[in-house]
C-alpha positions in Angstrom: 34.6 94.4 120.9 37.3 92.9 118.5 39.1 89.9 119.8 42.1 90.3 117.4 44.5 93.1 116.9 44.1 94.3 113.3 47.7 95.6 113.1 47.6 96.4 109.4 44.6 98.8 109.7 45.7 100.3 113.0 49.3 100.9 112.1 48.4 102.3 108.7 45.9 104.7 110.4 48.5 106.1 112.9 51.3 106.2 110.4 49.1 108.3 108.1 48.4 110.6 111.1 52.0 110.9 112.0 52.9 111.8 108.4 50.1 114.3 108.0 50.6 116.1 111.3 54.4 116.1 111.1 54.7 114.3 114.5 58.4 113.5 114.1 59.3 116.8 112.4 61.8 118.7 114.6 63.3 122.1 114.8 65.8 123.7 117.2 64.1 124.5 120.5 66.1 126.3 123.1 63.5 125.5 125.8 64.0 121.7 125.6 67.1 119.6 126.0 68.2 118.2 122.7 68.8 114.5 121.9 70.3 113.3 118.6 69.7 109.6 117.9 71.1 108.2 114.7 71.5 104.8 113.1 74.0 104.2 110.3 72.1 104.9 107.1 71.7 102.1 104.5 73.1 101.4 101.1 70.1 101.2 98.8 70.7 97.7 97.7 67.0 97.1 96.9 65.4 95.6 100.0 65.4 96.2 103.7 66.6 93.0 105.5 66.4 91.9 109.1 69.8 93.3 109.9 68.4 96.8 109.0 65.3 96.1 111.0 67.4 95.2 114.1 69.5 98.4 113.9 66.6 100.8 113.2 64.3 99.2 115.8 66.9 99.9 118.4 67.3 103.5 117.4 63.5 103.9 117.3 63.1 102.7 120.8 65.7 105.1 122.1 64.3 108.0 120.1 60.7 107.4 121.3 61.8 106.9 124.9 63.7 110.2 124.9 60.8 112.0 123.3 58.5 110.7 126.1 61.1 112.0 128.6 60.7 115.5 127.2 63.7 115.8 124.9 63.6 117.5 121.6 64.7 114.5 119.5 66.5 114.6 116.1 66.0 111.2 114.5 66.8 111.5 110.7 67.3 109.0 107.9 68.9 109.0 104.5 70.8 107.0 101.9 74.4 106.1 101.4 73.6 105.8 97.7 76.9 105.8 95.8 78.6 102.4 95.4 79.8 99.6 93.2 76.6 97.5 93.0 74.9 100.2 91.0 77.7 100.3 88.5 77.7 96.5 88.3 74.0 96.6 87.5 74.7 99.0 84.7 77.4 96.6 83.3 75.3 93.4 83.7 71.8 94.6 83.1 72.1 97.8 81.1 70.3 99.9 83.8 71.8 103.3 84.5 73.2 103.5 88.0 71.1 106.5 88.9 67.9 104.7 87.8 68.8 101.5 89.7 69.7 103.5 92.8 66.7 105.8 92.9 64.2 102.9 92.3 65.8 101.1 95.2 65.7 104.2 97.4 62.0 104.6 96.7 61.2 100.9 97.5 63.3 100.9 100.7 61.8 104.2 101.9 58.3 102.7 101.5 59.4 99.7 103.6 60.8 101.9 106.3 57.7 104.1 106.4 55.6 101.0 106.6 57.6 100.0 109.7 56.4 103.2 111.4 59.8 104.3 112.6 59.9 107.8 114.0 62.1 109.4 111.3 62.0 113.1 110.4 61.8 112.5 106.6 62.0 116.3 106.0 65.7 115.9 106.8 66.3 113.0 104.3 69.7 113.1 102.5 70.8 111.1 99.4 74.5 111.1 98.9 74.2 110.4 95.1 72.4 113.7 94.5 74.4 116.8 93.4 72.8 118.8 96.3 74.8 116.5 98.6 78.0 115.6 96.8 78.7 119.2 95.8 79.7 119.6 99.5 82.0 116.5 99.3 83.7 118.5 96.5 83.8 121.7 98.5 85.4 119.9 101.4 87.9 118.2 99.1 89.0 121.6 97.7 89.3 123.0 101.2 91.5 120.0 102.2 93.7 120.6 99.1 94.1 124.3 100.2 95.2 123.1 103.7 97.6 120.4 102.4 95.3 117.6 103.6 94.6 116.2 100.2 97.4 115.4 97.8 98.3 113.1 94.8 100.9 110.4 94.6 101.6 107.0 93.0 100.2 104.0 94.9 99.5 100.3 94.3 96.0 99.2 93.4 94.4 95.8 92.4 94.5 95.6 88.6 92.7 93.1 86.4 94.9 92.3 83.4 92.0 91.3 81.2 89.5 94.0 82.1 92.2 96.6 82.4 90.6 98.3 85.3 91.1 98.8 89.1 89.2 96.4 91.4 88.1 97.1 94.9 89.4 94.5 97.5 86.0 92.9 97.6 86.1 92.3 93.9 89.3 90.1 94.1 88.3 86.5 94.6 90.6 84.1 96.4 91.9 81.0 94.6 91.9 77.9 96.8 95.4 76.7 97.2 97.0 79.5 95.2 98.6 82.8 95.8 96.9 86.0 94.7 93.4 86.4 93.5 91.3 86.6 90.3 88.8 89.1 89.0 85.2 88.6 90.1 84.0 89.2 86.5 86.4 87.4 84.2 88.5 85.3 86.7 91.7 86.7 85.2 94.8 87.1 87.4 94.8 90.3 89.5 98.1 92.0 90.1 99.3 95.1 92.1 99.9 98.1 89.9 101.0 101.6 90.7 98.7 104.5 89.6 98.4 108.1 90.5 95.9 108.4 93.3 94.4 111.1 95.5 94.9 110.8 99.3 93.6 112.4 102.4 96.3 113.1 105.0 94.6 111.4 107.9 98.0 110.9 109.4 98.1 114.6 110.3 95.5 113.8 112.9 96.9 110.4 114.0 97.9 111.6 117.5 94.7 113.5 118.0 92.7 110.4 116.9 94.6 108.3 119.3 94.2 110.7 122.2 90.5 111.1 121.4 90.0 107.5 122.3 90.4 108.4 125.9 87.3 110.7 125.7 85.1 107.9 124.2 84.3 106.3 127.6 80.9 105.1 126.4 82.1 103.3 123.3 82.6 99.6 123.3 86.1 98.7 124.5 86.6 96.4 121.6 86.0 99.2 119.0 88.4 101.4 120.9 91.0 98.6 121.0 90.6 98.1 117.2 91.1 101.8 116.5 94.1 102.1 118.8 95.7 99.1 117.0 94.8 100.5 113.6 96.4 103.9 114.4 99.3 102.0 115.9 101.6 104.5 117.5 105.2 103.3 117.9 108.2 105.1 119.2 111.6 104.2 117.7 114.6 105.3 115.8 115.3 106.1 112.1 118.9 105.5 111.1 121.0 105.1 108.0 122.8 101.9 107.1 125.5 102.9 104.6 125.9 100.8 101.5 129.1 98.7 101.3 129.5 100.1 97.8 127.8 103.4 97.1 125.6 103.8 94.1 124.8 107.0 92.1 122.3 108.8 94.2 122.2 106.2 96.9 124.8 106.0 99.6 122.7 104.6 102.5 119.4 103.0 103.3 117.3 104.4 106.1 115.4 102.0 108.4 112.8 102.6 111.1 113.0 100.3 114.2 111.1 100.2 117.5 114.0 98.1 118.9 117.2 100.0 118.6 118.4 98.0 121.6 118.8 95.0 119.3 120.9 96.7 116.6 124.0 94.7 117.3 122.0 91.6 116.4 121.1 92.9 112.9 122.6 90.3 110.5 120.7 91.3 107.3 118.4 94.0 105.9 115.0 93.5 104.2 113.3 95.7 101.7 109.6 95.8 100.7 109.1 94.4 97.2 107.4 97.7 96.2 110.4 99.8 97.3 112.0 101.9 94.5 115.3 101.1 96.1 115.1 97.6 94.8 115.7 98.6 91.2 118.5 100.9 92.2 120.3 98.1 94.1 119.9 95.4 91.4 120.7 97.4 88.3 123.5 95.7 86.4 123.8 92.8 88.9 123.5 89.1 87.9 120.7 88.8 90.6 118.5 91.3 88.8 116.4 88.8 86.8 115.6 86.7 89.9 114.7 89.7 92.0 112.3 91.0 89.4 110.7 87.6 89.0 110.2 87.5 92.8 108.8 91.0 92.9 106.3 90.3 90.1 105.2 87.1 91.8 104.7 88.8 95.2 102.8 91.7 93.6 100.0 89.2 92.8 99.4 88.5 96.4 97.4 91.0 98.5 99.4 92.6 101.4 97.2 91.2 104.2 97.8 87.7 102.9 101.5 87.9 102.3 102.2 89.5 105.7 100.0 87.1 107.7 101.8 85.6 110.7 101.4 82.0 109.4 102.6 82.9 105.9 105.8 81.4 104.7 108.6 84.0 104.9 110.1 84.3 101.4 112.8 86.5 99.9 115.5 87.0 97.4 119.1 88.3 97.8 119.8 91.6 95.8 123.5 91.0 95.6 124.1 94.2 97.5 125.4 94.7 101.1 125.0 97.4 103.8 127.2 98.2 106.8 125.8 97.8 110.3 126.8 101.2 111.7 127.4 99.7 115.2 129.2 96.5 114.4 130.8 97.7 111.1 129.9 94.3 109.6 128.8 93.8 106.0 125.2 92.5 106.0 123.3 91.3 103.0 120.3 93.2 101.6 117.3 91.0 100.8 113.8 91.7 99.4 111.2 90.0 101.6 107.5 89.3 101.2 106.6 90.3 104.8 108.0 93.9 104.6 105.5 96.6 103.8 106.6 99.7 101.9 103.9 101.8 103.6 105.2 101.2 107.1 108.2 103.1 108.4 110.7 103.5 105.5 109.9 100.3 103.7 113.2 98.9 104.9 114.0 97.0 108.1 117.1 95.9 110.0 116.5 92.2 110.5 117.4 90.8 113.9 116.6 87.1 113.7 117.4 86.3 117.4 114.7 88.7 118.6 112.0 88.9 115.9 110.0 85.8 114.9 109.6 86.8 111.2 113.3 87.5 110.9 114.1 84.2 112.7 112.0 82.2 110.3 113.5 83.9 107.3 117.0 83.5 108.6 116.5 79.8 109.2 115.1 79.3 105.7 118.0 81.2 104.0 120.8 80.2 106.4 121.6 83.7 107.7 123.5 84.1 111.0 121.5 84.5 114.2 123.2 86.6 116.9 121.8 86.8 120.4 122.0 90.3 121.9 119.5 90.1 124.7 119.9 87.4 127.4 116.9 86.2 129.5 117.2 86.6 133.3 118.3 83.0 133.7 121.2 83.5 131.3 120.7 80.2 129.5 120.0 81.3 125.9 122.5 80.8 123.1 122.1 81.5 119.4 122.6 77.8 118.6 119.8 76.6 120.9 117.1 79.1 120.0 114.1 77.3 118.5 112.2 80.6 118.2 113.0 84.3 118.5 113.5 85.6 122.0 111.0 88.5 121.9 111.7 89.9 125.4 108.5 91.5 126.7 108.8 92.3 130.4 112.0 94.3 130.4 113.9 91.8 132.5 116.5 90.9 129.9 120.0 92.4 129.6 122.0 93.3 126.5 124.9 91.0 125.6 127.3 91.0 122.6 126.5 94.7 122.3 129.8 96.5 122.9 129.6 99.4 125.3 125.9 98.9 125.7 126.2 95.3 127.1 124.6 94.7 130.5 122.1 97.5 130.1 118.4 96.7 130.4 116.2 96.9 127.3 114.7 100.3 128.4 118.1 101.7 129.2 119.6 100.5 125.9 116.7 102.0 123.9 117.4 105.4 125.4 121.2 105.2 125.2 121.3 103.9 121.7 118.7 106.4 120.5 120.9 109.2 121.9 124.0 107.8 120.4 122.4 107.6 116.9 121.6 111.3 117.2 125.0 112.4 118.5 126.7 110.5 115.6 124.4 112.1 113.0 123.2 108.7 111.8 119.5 109.4 112.4 116.9 110.5 114.9 114.4 109.2 117.5 110.9 109.5 116.0 107.3 108.4 116.3 105.7 106.3 113.7 102.1 105.3 113.1 100.7 102.2 111.6 97.9 104.4 110.2 98.4 105.2 106.5 97.0 108.2 104.6 93.5 107.4 103.1 93.6 106.7 99.4 90.3 108.0 98.1 90.7 107.6 94.3 88.3 105.1 92.6 88.4 104.4 88.9 84.6 104.2 88.9 81.6 106.2 87.7 79.1 106.0 90.5 80.8 108.2 93.1 81.6 111.9 93.7 83.7 113.4 90.9 87.0 114.7 92.2 86.9 118.4 91.5 90.4 118.9 90.0 91.7 119.9 86.6 95.0 119.2 84.8 96.3 122.1 82.7 99.6 121.7 80.7 100.4 125.3 81.6 99.1 125.7 85.1 99.5 122.2 86.5 96.9 120.7 88.8 94.1 123.3 89.5 91.0 122.9 91.7 87.6 123.6 90.3 86.4 127.0 91.5 83.8 127.0 94.3 81.3 128.8 92.1 81.5 126.0 89.5 80.6 123.2 92.0 79.1 120.7 91.8 81.0 118.9 89.1 78.1 116.7 88.0 78.3 113.2 86.7 77.5 113.0 83.0 75.0 110.7 81.3 77.0 110.0 78.1 79.0 107.2 79.6 79.4 103.6 78.4 79.4 100.9 81.1 81.7 98.1 79.9 83.7 97.2 83.0 86.9 97.6 81.1 89.5 100.3 80.5 89.6 102.1 83.8 87.2 104.9 84.8 84.1 105.2 82.6 84.3 109.0 82.9 87.4 108.9 80.6 85.0 107.9 77.8 82.8 111.0 78.2 84.2 114.0 76.1 81.6 116.3 77.6 83.0 115.5 81.1 86.7 115.0 80.6 87.4 118.1 78.4 87.3 121.3 80.3 88.7 124.9 80.5 91.4 125.9 83.0 90.0 128.6 85.3 93.4 130.1 85.8 94.7 130.7 82.2 91.6 129.9 80.1 93.3 127.2 78.1 92.3 123.6 77.6 92.3 121.3 80.6 91.5 117.7 81.4 89.1 116.9 84.2 90.0 114.4 86.9 88.1 111.2 85.9 88.5 109.3 89.2 85.7 109.5 91.8 85.9 109.5 95.6 85.8 106.5 97.8 82.2 106.2 99.0 83.3 106.3 102.6 83.8 110.0 102.0 80.0 110.3 101.7 79.3 108.7 105.1 82.1 110.6 106.9 80.1 113.7 107.6 76.4 112.9 106.7 75.5 113.2 110.4 76.5 116.9 110.3 74.5 117.5 107.1 71.4 116.3 108.9 71.7 119.4 111.1 70.9 121.6 108.1 70.1 119.4 105.2 68.4 122.0 103.0 71.1 124.7 103.4 72.2 125.6 99.8 74.9 128.0 100.9 77.2 125.8 103.1 77.9 122.2 103.9 76.9 122.6 107.5 75.2 125.5 109.2 77.5 126.1 112.2 74.6 127.3 114.4 72.5 124.2 113.7 75.6 122.0 114.3 76.2 123.9 117.6 72.7 123.0 118.7 72.5 119.3 117.6 76.0 117.9 117.7 77.4 115.6 118.9 75.2 112.6 118.1 74.1 111.4 121.5 73.4 107.8 120.5 74.9 106.1 117.4 73.9 102.6 116.4 75.7 100.4 113.8 77.8 97.4 113.2 81.3 96.7 114.7 82.5 95.9 111.1 82.8 99.7 110.7 85.2 100.1 113.6 88.3 101.0 111.7 86.9 102.5 108.5 83.6 104.5 108.8 84.0 105.2 112.5 87.6 106.3 112.1 87.0 108.3 109.0 84.0 110.0 110.6 86.1 111.1 113.6 88.8 112.4 111.1 86.2 114.4 109.1 84.7 115.9 112.2 88.1 117.2 113.2 88.7 118.6 109.7 85.3 120.3 109.6 85.9 121.6 113.2 89.1 123.2 111.9 87.2 124.7 109.0 84.8 126.3 111.5 81.7 124.3 110.7 81.4 122.6 114.1 82.8 122.9 117.5 82.8 119.3 118.6 86.0 117.2 118.6 84.2 113.8 118.5 81.0 113.1 116.5 79.4 110.3 118.5 79.0 110.4 122.3 77.5 106.9 122.8 78.1 104.0 120.4 76.1 100.8 120.3 77.3 97.9 118.1 74.2 95.7 117.9 75.5 92.4 116.6 74.5 90.4 113.7 71.2 88.7 112.7 72.2 85.2 111.5 70.2 83.2 108.9 71.0 81.2 105.8 72.5 83.1 103.0 72.3 82.2 99.3 75.1 82.3 96.7 75.6 81.1 93.2 78.4 81.6 90.8 76.1 83.3 88.2 74.1 85.6 90.3 76.3 86.1 93.4 74.4 86.9 96.6 70.6 86.3 96.3 67.6 87.1 98.4 65.6 84.3 100.1 62.6 85.3 97.9 64.6 84.5 94.8 65.3 80.9 95.9 63.2 78.0 94.8 63.2 75.5 97.6 
């Protein structure tokens, strides 16, 4: 009798048996309760690491346990195979992204199979294959038809030297300096506006928020992060007339969640990106200084410039607005902490009751007017050392005309009604959530299936012509925007409406699109006629147990919820939420290795 466990021989034997006999192959079985266990699929970076092992081992334990309990268990695996590292490999090493990716997939698949995890490999998906991404394109066209996909100008990270768009992770911070530099050439990165495609996720904002109440078996922290990201806020939109009307511009509309403080608004602030800035400064002596400020701020990413501990900076436009309640002229500034994407991109600034406004006003010597008094009645504008941001509803309005002595909640209601009766604006609901910009000026992603015809405008590729396949005749230089622009065989097309010449969209989709519905594709991965077989989805969905990192809380997990609702409305599934139980497993911590020349490196590549 052997005294040692010969794991290599024994495991290889049983893994071969499982593979030959199809032990983990699964089909719909109405006589057994179903159980769908899923771990987040990996990006094929080249090697399975311990973080992967931790996630997949957890899922394997759950899947095997449920199988032993008599469940019909779906436990699939695949590859989130589009992404920037493959394109970087093409630029740096001359290896085509598809070759690099598929070699990595093959290696990592052998590693997973050697681990003996109970995957049904017959359901394997690879998002970089046309058989998969044709359905990304089909979904995109359906979203265009429903008004859920649209095109507009938007700011992106732009490398002045490489002349290309950079993902956020490609912008490297400079110690002690504003803004960032390009990861490749270390040139300055600025914000530049380009035409981009967007998904209208905001159309589902309220449903996404309400759906959090159903997810009682998700980690509370993930739900808190999603609620914050969606960011529902009730408030008022109203117009502040300009003191001197301009051609095409008589007033500036603001959104505020604190209409009760409007009598304390002593200035206005615009986002640097706001198109109103140029209208306001045209012909004014302040124009040069404003433009210099806007250019400087554009080099700083928005998260950095709006951080709470960031210095509040601005520049006066030379223009004034009229506070509709006090009838006072108030100066209009451009400020670094105002975001164009939130509300209207313009705010009424109340320094006595908002900390950012308070810091800004103190820096630029703008009046501070107290309009909410604390219960003790001891506050004055002169003695404030910080904004009085009343939270518990106990304060009363002061210096607010007919609204004085009202509570905060009473004043919000009364002033909101008054704004509407005067025709100055309306009560409304706003969301922090922004529409999802999916355009990427990259090669290794799903081509956006749209055409541009001088006669017909923007035209979707007909369903019968999908997939639009990535071409092979593309140079990888890392410069000049999308590599697809350099492929005549790809960029030149025929308009399906008029038969004339057309230009193909050369942006590709954000790779988060690929992972936003892959769990549905596993239900019918070999179906060549539809993205998802509704009967198969009816049987398997929702995923009973999902396992993956909390770092995906407000990107992948939110986008997956959004896509599930879109595909539900397209009739491909009946579930409202994709994942019943969510386990965020934590991180495996160990030394990591980085060098300027090779970036992140594997432990096996290090000489110790």
